[in-house]
C-alpha positions as CSV (number, residue, x, y, z in Angstrom):
1,M,-17.5,12.3,28.2
2,N,-15.0,15.6,28.0
3,L,-11.6,13.6,26.4
4,S,-8.2,15.5,26.3
5,V,-7.0,14.2,23.0
6,N,-3.3,15.3,21.6
7,I,-1.9,14.2,18.3
8,D,2.2,13.1,18.3
9,N,3.7,16.1,16.6
10,N,5.9,13.4,15.0
11,S,3.2,11.2,13.7
12,G,2.5,12.0,9.7
13,F,4.4,11.9,6.4
14,C,7.8,11.2,6.5
15,F,9.9,13.5,3.7
16,G,10.1,10.8,1.3
17,V,6.6,10.1,0.9
18,V,5.8,14.3,1.2
19,Y,8.1,14.5,-1.3
20,A,6.0,12.4,-4.0
21,I,2.5,13.8,-3.2
22,E,3.2,17.0,-3.4
23,M,4.9,15.7,-7.1
24,A,1.7,14.2,-7.6
25,E,-0.5,17.3,-6.3
26,D,1.3,19.5,-8.7
27,M,1.0,17.1,-12.3
28,L,-2.3,16.6,-11.3
29,E,-3.2,20.9,-11.3
30,E,-1.4,20.8,-14.5
31,Q,-3.2,17.8,-16.4
32,G,-5.8,16.7,-14.2
33,Y,-4.8,13.3,-14.4
34,L,-1.5,11.6,-13.8
35,Y,-0.8,7.4,-13.7
36,C,0.6,6.0,-11.2
37,L,2.6,3.2,-10.7
38,G,1.3,0.9,-7.3
39,D,-0.6,2.9,-4.2
40,I,1.2,6.0,-3.9
41,V,0.8,5.4,0.0
42,H,0.4,2.5,2.0
43,N,-3.1,4.0,3.0
44,D,-6.5,3.9,1.5
45,E,-8.1,7.2,2.3
46,E,-5.1,9.2,1.0
47,V,-5.1,7.1,-1.9
48,R,-9.5,8.1,-2.3
49,R,-8.6,11.8,-1.8
50,L,-5.9,11.9,-4.6
51,E,-8.0,9.8,-7.0
52,A,-10.3,12.1,-6.7
53,K,-8.2,14.8,-8.0
54,G,-7.5,12.2,-11.0
55,L,-5.1,10.2,-9.9
56,R,-5.4,6.8,-11.5
57,I,-3.5,3.7,-9.7
58,I,-2.2,1.2,-11.9
59,D,-0.3,-2.4,-11.7
60,R,3.0,-3.5,-14.0
61,E,0.7,-5.7,-16.1
62,Q,-1.1,-2.2,-17.1
63,L,2.1,-0.1,-17.3
64,K,2.6,-2.7,-20.2
65,D,0.1,-1.6,-22.3
66,L,0.0,2.3,-20.9
67,N,2.3,4.1,-24.2
68,N,2.9,8.1,-25.1
69,E,1.4,8.8,-21.2
70,K,3.8,10.5,-17.3
71,V,3.4,7.9,-14.8
72,L,4.5,8.3,-10.7
73,I,7.2,5.9,-9.1
74,R,6.4,6.6,-5.9
75,A,8.4,6.5,-3.1
76,H,9.1,3.0,-2.8
77,G,11.7,3.8,-5.8
78,E,10.6,0.8,-9.0
79,P,13.5,-2.0,-10.6
80,P,16.0,-1.4,-14.0
81,S,12.8,-3.2,-16.0
82,T,10.7,-0.5,-15.3
83,Y,12.8,2.5,-16.6
84,K,13.7,-0.1,-19.5
85,L,9.7,-0.5,-19.7
86,A,9.1,3.2,-19.7
87,I,11.9,3.5,-23.0
88,E,10.0,0.8,-25.0
89,N,6.8,2.5,-24.3
90,N,7.9,5.9,-24.6
91,L,6.1,7.2,-21.2
92,T,7.6,10.1,-19.2
93,L,8.2,9.1,-16.0
94,V,8.0,11.5,-13.3
95,D,10.8,10.1,-10.6
96,A,8.8,10.2,-7.1
97,S,12.0,7.4,-5.4
98,C,12.9,8.3,-1.8
99,P,16.2,9.2,-2.0
100,V,17.5,7.1,0.8
101,V,15.7,4.1,-1.0
102,L,18.0,5.6,-4.4
103,K,20.8,5.9,-1.8
104,L,20.0,1.8,-1.1
105,Q,19.5,0.4,-4.3
106,N,22.5,2.5,-5.5
107,R,24.9,0.2,-2.9
108,I,23.0,-3.4,-3.4
109,K,24.2,-2.7,-7.4
110,N,27.4,-1.9,-6.6
111,S,27.6,-4.9,-4.2
112,F,26.1,-7.0,-6.9
113,D,28.7,-6.2,-9.3
114,K,31.1,-6.9,-6.7
115,E,29.1,-10.5,-6.9
116,E,28.8,-10.1,-3.3
117,K,26.2,-12.7,-1.5
118,I,23.3,-10.3,-1.2
119,Y,20.7,-10.9,2.0
120,I,18.7,-8.5,2.0
121,Y,15.9,-8.4,5.2
122,G,12.6,-7.2,3.9
123,K,9.1,-8.2,3.0
124,H,8.3,-10.4,0.2
125,G,6.8,-9.2,-2.2
126,H,7.5,-5.3,-0.8
127,A,7.6,-2.5,-3.6
128,E,10.6,-1.4,-2.3
129,V,12.1,-5.0,-1.8
130,E,10.8,-5.5,-5.7
131,G,13.2,-2.5,-6.3
132,L,16.3,-3.6,-4.6
133,L,15.5,-7.4,-5.6
134,G,16.1,-5.8,-8.9
135,Q,19.7,-4.3,-8.7
136,T,20.7,-7.8,-8.3
137,N,19.4,-9.7,-11.6
138,Q,16.5,-11.1,-8.3
139,E,19.9,-13.3,-7.7
140,A,19.3,-11.3,-3.7
141,V,17.7,-14.0,-0.9
142,V,15.1,-12.0,0.8
143,F,14.0,-13.4,4.5
144,Q,11.6,-11.8,7.0
145,N,13.0,-13.3,9.9
146,I,15.6,-15.3,10.7
147,E,13.8,-18.8,11.3
148,E,13.9,-18.8,7.2
149,L,16.8,-19.2,6.7
150,D,18.6,-22.6,6.9
151,L,22.6,-21.4,8.9
152,A,24.0,-24.7,8.1
153,T,23.9,-23.8,4.2
154,L,24.6,-20.2,3.7
155,P,27.9,-19.1,2.6
156,K,30.8,-18.5,5.1
157,Q,30.4,-14.9,3.7
158,L,28.0,-13.1,2.9
159,T,26.8,-9.4,2.6
160,L,23.6,-8.1,4.4
161,Y,21.1,-4.9,3.9
162,S,17.7,-4.1,5.4
163,Q,14.5,-2.7,3.7
164,T,14.8,0.7,5.0
165,T,11.7,0.4,7.0
166,K,12.6,-2.1,8.8
167,S,13.3,-2.7,12.6
168,T,17.2,-1.5,14.0
169,D,17.3,-3.7,16.6
170,K,16.0,-6.7,14.6
171,F,19.3,-6.2,12.2
172,Y,21.3,-6.0,15.1
173,E,20.0,-9.3,16.4
174,I,19.7,-11.2,12.8
175,K,23.3,-9.9,12.3
176,K,25.1,-11.1,15.4
177,I,22.9,-14.6,15.3
178,L,24.8,-14.9,11.7
179,T,28.2,-14.1,13.6
180,D,27.0,-16.2,16.3
181,N,26.8,-18.9,13.2
182,G,30.5,-18.3,11.8
183,I,29.4,-16.6,9.2
184,S,31.6,-13.5,8.1
185,V,28.5,-10.5,7.7
186,N,29.1,-7.7,6.3
187,A,26.4,-5.9,7.2
188,N,25.1,-3.0,6.1
189,D,22.8,-0.6,8.1
190,T,20.2,0.7,5.7
191,I,17.4,1.5,7.4
192,C,15.8,5.2,7.6
193,R,16.6,7.7,10.4
194,Q,13.3,9.1,10.2
195,V,11.2,6.0,10.5
196,S,13.7,4.1,13.7
197,N,14.0,7.0,15.3
198,R,9.8,6.6,15.5
199,D,10.2,3.7,17.5
200,K,11.9,5.6,20.1
201,E,9.6,8.4,19.9
202,L,6.5,6.6,20.0
203,R,7.5,4.7,23.3
204,S,7.5,7.7,25.3
205,F,4.7,8.9,23.7
206,A,2.5,5.7,24.1
207,Q,2.9,6.0,28.1
208,Q,1.7,9.2,28.6
209,Y,-1.8,8.7,27.4
210,D,-4.8,6.8,29.5
211,K,-5.8,5.3,25.3
212,I,-3.7,5.6,22.0
213,I,-5.3,5.8,19.1
214,F,-2.6,4.5,16.2
215,V,-4.2,5.6,12.8
216,S,-2.7,3.6,10.1
217,G,-3.4,1.6,6.5
218,T,-3.6,-1.8,6.5
219,K,-0.9,-2.6,3.9
220,S,1.4,-0.5,5.6
221,S,4.7,-2.6,7.2
222,N,5.9,0.5,8.5
223,G,2.4,1.3,10.7
224,K,2.3,-2.6,12.0
225,V,5.8,-2.1,13.3
226,L,4.5,1.2,14.8
227,Y,1.3,0.1,16.7
228,N,2.8,-2.6,18.2
229,V,5.5,-0.4,19.6
230,C,2.7,1.1,21.1
231,K,1.0,-1.4,22.1
232,E,4.2,-2.7,24.3
233,Q,4.2,0.1,26.0
234,N,0.1,1.3,26.5
235,P,-2.1,-2.2,26.6
236,N,-4.3,0.0,25.8
237,S,-3.7,0.8,22.1
238,Y,-6.2,0.8,18.9
239,F,-5.2,0.3,15.4
240,I,-7.8,2.2,13.1
241,S,-7.7,3.5,9.6
242,N,-10.5,5.8,9.6
243,T,-12.4,7.5,12.1
244,N,-15.7,5.1,11.3
245,E,-13.2,1.9,13.1
246,L,-13.2,4.0,16.5
247,D,-15.4,2.6,19.2
248,K,-17.4,4.9,22.1
249,G,-16.8,1.7,24.2
250,W,-13.0,2.2,24.3
251,F,-13.1,5.6,26.4
252,S,-13.8,6.3,30.2
253,Q,-14.9,9.5,31.2
254,D,-11.5,12.4,31.3
255,D,-10.0,9.8,29.3
256,R,-6.8,11.7,28.3
257,V,-6.0,10.6,24.8
258,G,-3.1,10.7,22.3
259,I,-3.7,9.5,18.7
260,C,-0.3,8.9,16.2
261,G,0.0,7.1,13.2
262,A,2.8,5.3,10.6
263,T,5.0,7.5,7.9
264,S,1.6,6.7,5.4
265,T,-0.4,8.1,8.0
266,P,-1.5,12.1,6.5
267,M,-2.4,14.4,9.1
268,W,-6.1,15.4,7.7
269,L,-6.6,11.9,8.8
270,M,-5.2,12.5,12.5
271,E,-7.1,15.3,12.5
272,E,-10.6,13.7,11.8
273,V,-10.0,11.5,14.4
274,K,-8.9,13.6,16.8
275,D,-12.5,16.0,15.6
276,T,-14.2,12.9,16.1
277,L,-13.1,12.2,19.8
278,L,-14.0,15.6,20.7
279,A,-17.2,15.1,20.1
280,Y,-17.8,12.4,21.6
């Protein structure tokens, strides 16, 4: 088919995920197995790779029954209750919480201590958001879109934060709507720039190719957002989680194909996609 295929140099793991995976691999080499609270990264292929090396994914219920073990805290961070349980169960926490997330947790905790009315723009039930909520004794209000809020009954003064992987444009749009409705907003732009800058970079990347293959796990919030950015710029954009989902029928002779992915997409997986396409 003679496809020309390039991988976006800016795609792949953000530094928070790289840090967590390196810590996990070091521990696995050292002791042969390691418990991890929740998926280490929202990418099934990478999780499977690490499980083959001895990573054991557990949930909070399973954590309650675990004693005298080492447990990895992934990049998303955890609420204070997890650290309290670790002390009670004599667990050693290997803390790979992303520094950007930890900084945000501290800021939210300070706001809560000052008795501010805290609103968090984020995904309900997301691991990072659960960690943020934990800083407020579950009292902060989490919303995924402005329509969830009854503007008429909101406090006249509130403090706004965001999950680190949300859209910067959307955050400022929300701030404007709140302000336009007479609400005094102390807005804290806590979006990770390594993530938000990808938005701009991908717009440019997606326009350069006939077809775009976006590689991401289906659980990745960041993946869904960035895929939509590609789709807006290039209607011939396709979302896949692994090489089995590629369809030869998407491509024409001499197509220029761009491969990109989420902050949770490993580079080895994008390389696999490239190799598969070049074999067509």
